[in-house]
Each structure stands twice: as C-alpha cells, then as structure tokens.
C-alpha positions as CSV (number, residue, x, y, z in Angstrom):
1,M,-2.1,-8.8,-17.5
2,D,-4.8,-11.1,-16.2
3,G,-3.2,-13.8,-14.6
4,E,0.1,-13.8,-16.8
5,E,3.1,-13.9,-14.4
6,Q,6.9,-14.1,-15.5
7,A,8.7,-14.5,-12.7
8,T,12.6,-14.5,-13.2
9,E,14.8,-14.4,-9.5
10,G,11.1,-13.9,-7.6
11,L,10.9,-10.8,-9.4
12,H,7.4,-10.4,-11.4
13,F,6.9,-8.5,-14.3
14,V,3.9,-6.7,-14.2
15,G,3.8,-4.0,-17.0
16,K,5.5,-1.6,-19.3
17,K,6.9,1.1,-17.7
18,D,4.6,3.5,-19.9
19,Q,1.5,1.8,-18.8
20,L,1.8,1.7,-15.6
21,I,2.3,5.4,-15.5
22,E,-0.5,6.5,-17.9
23,E,-2.8,4.1,-14.9
24,K,-0.5,5.5,-12.3
25,R,-1.8,3.1,-9.9
26,S,-2.1,-0.8,-11.1
27,F,-3.7,-3.6,-9.3
28,R,-1.8,-7.4,-9.5
29,T,-2.5,-10.7,-7.6
30,L,1.3,-12.1,-7.4
31,E,1.8,-15.4,-5.6
32,G,-1.5,-15.2,-3.9
33,R,-0.7,-11.8,-3.0
34,D,-2.8,-8.4,-4.3
35,I,-0.7,-5.8,-4.7
36,L,-0.6,-2.2,-5.3
37,I,1.4,-0.6,-7.9
38,I,1.2,3.0,-7.9
39,H,3.6,5.8,-10.3
40,Q,3.9,9.0,-8.4
41,Q,6.4,12.1,-8.7
42,G,7.9,9.9,-11.3
43,A,8.6,6.9,-8.9
44,F,7.3,3.0,-8.8
45,Y,6.0,1.9,-5.5
46,A,4.1,-1.3,-5.0
47,L,2.3,-2.4,-1.3
48,D,-0.2,-4.7,0.2
49,S,-3.7,-3.3,-1.7
50,Y,-5.9,-3.5,1.7
51,C,-4.9,-0.9,4.5
52,Y,-4.0,-2.9,7.2
53,H,-6.0,-1.5,9.8
54,A,-9.3,-2.0,8.2
55,G,-8.6,-3.5,5.3
56,G,-9.8,-0.9,3.0
57,A,-8.8,-0.8,-0.2
58,L,-6.1,1.5,-0.8
59,Q,-6.5,1.8,-5.1
60,N,-9.1,4.7,-4.1
61,G,-6.9,6.8,-1.2
62,D,-5.7,9.9,-2.3
63,I,-1.8,10.6,-1.9
64,E,-0.5,13.2,-0.4
65,D,3.6,14.7,1.3
66,I,2.8,14.1,4.8
67,D,6.0,15.6,6.7
68,G,8.3,15.5,3.5
69,K,7.2,11.8,2.7
70,T,5.5,10.5,0.0
71,C,1.5,9.1,1.7
72,I,-1.8,7.6,0.6
73,I,-4.3,7.9,2.7
74,C,-7.0,5.4,3.6
75,P,-10.1,6.1,1.7
76,K,-12.5,3.6,4.7
77,H,-10.4,5.5,8.1
78,K,-8.0,8.2,6.3
79,Y,-5.0,5.9,8.0
80,K,-1.8,7.6,6.3
81,I,0.9,5.3,5.1
82,C,4.6,5.6,3.4
83,L,4.5,4.6,0.3
84,A,8.6,3.8,0.7
85,N,8.3,1.4,3.6
86,G,4.5,1.8,4.8
87,E,5.3,3.3,8.1
88,S,2.1,4.5,9.1
89,L,1.7,7.9,10.4
90,Y,-0.4,10.2,12.6
91,K,-0.7,14.1,14.0
92,A,-0.6,15.1,17.7
93,T,-0.2,17.3,19.9
94,D,2.9,16.8,22.6
95,P,1.2,18.0,25.4
96,T,4.8,18.8,27.5
97,Q,5.8,21.4,24.5
98,D,5.0,24.9,25.3
99,P,3.2,25.9,23.7
100,P,2.1,22.8,22.7
101,A,2.1,22.0,18.7
102,P,1.2,19.3,16.6
103,R,3.4,17.0,14.6
104,W,3.8,14.0,12.7
105,Y,4.5,11.0,14.8
106,S,4.7,7.4,13.6
107,K,3.4,4.6,14.5
108,G,6.1,2.0,13.0
109,V,6.0,0.1,9.5
110,K,2.0,-1.0,9.2
111,Q,1.7,-1.8,5.9
112,R,4.5,-4.5,3.9
113,T,5.9,-2.3,0.3
114,H,7.8,-4.1,-1.9
115,M,10.4,-4.2,-4.3
116,V,9.8,-2.6,-8.0
117,T,12.7,-2.4,-10.7
118,E,12.4,-1.4,-13.8
119,T,14.5,-2.7,-17.3
120,N,14.6,-1.7,-20.6
121,G,10.8,-0.6,-20.4
122,D,9.4,-3.5,-18.4
123,V,8.3,-3.0,-14.0
124,Y,9.0,-5.7,-11.9
125,V,7.9,-6.2,-8.4
126,K,9.9,-8.4,-6.2
127,L,7.7,-9.6,-2.6
128,S,9.2,-8.6,0.4
129,Y,9.7,-12.1,2.5
130,N,11.5,-9.8,5.4
131,P,10.5,-11.7,8.4
132,G,8.2,-10.6,11.5
133,W,4.9,-9.7,11.3
134,V,3.4,-6.4,9.6
135,E,-0.3,-5.7,10.0
136,S,-1.4,-5.3,6.6
137,D,-0.4,-9.8,6.5
138,F,-3.9,-10.2,7.8
139,Y,-5.7,-9.0,5.2
140,Q,-4.0,-11.2,2.7
141,G,-4.6,-14.6,4.6
142,E,-7.8,-16.4,4.1
143,K,-9.0,-14.8,7.4
144,G,-8.8,-11.4,6.5
145,K,-9.9,-12.1,3.2
146,V,-13.2,-13.1,5.2
147,E,-13.6,-9.9,7.3
148,R,-13.0,-7.7,3.8
149,A,-16.1,-9.3,1.9
150,K,-18.3,-8.9,5.7
151,A,-17.1,-5.3,5.9
152,E,-17.7,-4.2,2.3
153,A,-21.5,-6.2,2.4
154,A,-21.4,-4.1,5.7
155,D,-21.0,-0.9,3.1
156,K,-23.3,-1.9,0.5
157,A,-26.1,-2.6,3.0
158,T,-25.6,0.5,4.7
159,S,-24.9,2.3,1.1
C-alpha cells in the first residue's frame, strides 16, 4: 500500500479483502488521517488509530465482546471503545439499586469511526466527516501529534 491511495467518490482503496482478513489489523493514512482497519468476526471496521483519551495506539489493543458490543481495549489505559460506532463504555455500580450491581454504561461516541465497503474483493474506506467534534479528532491534528510524540518519548524513557 505504501502511500498509494485511489479515491473514488470519497472511497479510499485500502487493500484486498483476503489480505486484510489475514492481517486482521491494518494501519493506513488517508487524507492525512491515521486509520486502523480491523477484521473481526466476519466484519470490517475502521476507526481513528489513536485512542481518544490519551492518544494510545489502538493497533495493539485486545478485542472483547462487552455487553453485546465488539470493543477494542486501549492498551495504554484500558479504555473500551465500540468498533461499530466509537462509543466508549465503562463499568460502574448504580448505588440506587438494591443490591447495587455493576453494569456497563456509555460515555457516548468518543472515537471517530469510518465506513468500510467491499466490492469484488477490494476494500474501501470512506472517511467520516460528520459535523461536530469527536474526541479522537484531537490526536489527528498537529497539537495531538505533538502530544503523542511527547507521550511516546516519556514511555520510552521509563521503559
């Protein structure tokens, strides 16, 4: 792929279906935006590559089913992000319940997701331009890139 992008009506060719299935996770830069493409349980997902919370690389995150939703777990701080819509989930106890039982709650959409389509074995991603700020947008901009670089340097210094 190395920088080759073919755009048709906003669609970016990201690879052959069989190749992406074999890789399971693929990193692409489309229009300057870093995207993670994931194949999981027969479906393709695309989302911003860096966690909305602190810019952690989601590429190395575990994938788990949480409350019926397929989620990626940020390896940096264990934030749980739904692959289908970018919703962030957390587990908490409602003290008004007797007995208080832990359950999953939503923080809302925090991670920008992108549309994936497959045609004749070719896989395409269409970037989301939905209006409004999504927290993962920060780590796609210049300030976010600087913050990611600082965090990576700090992590290396403590390793």
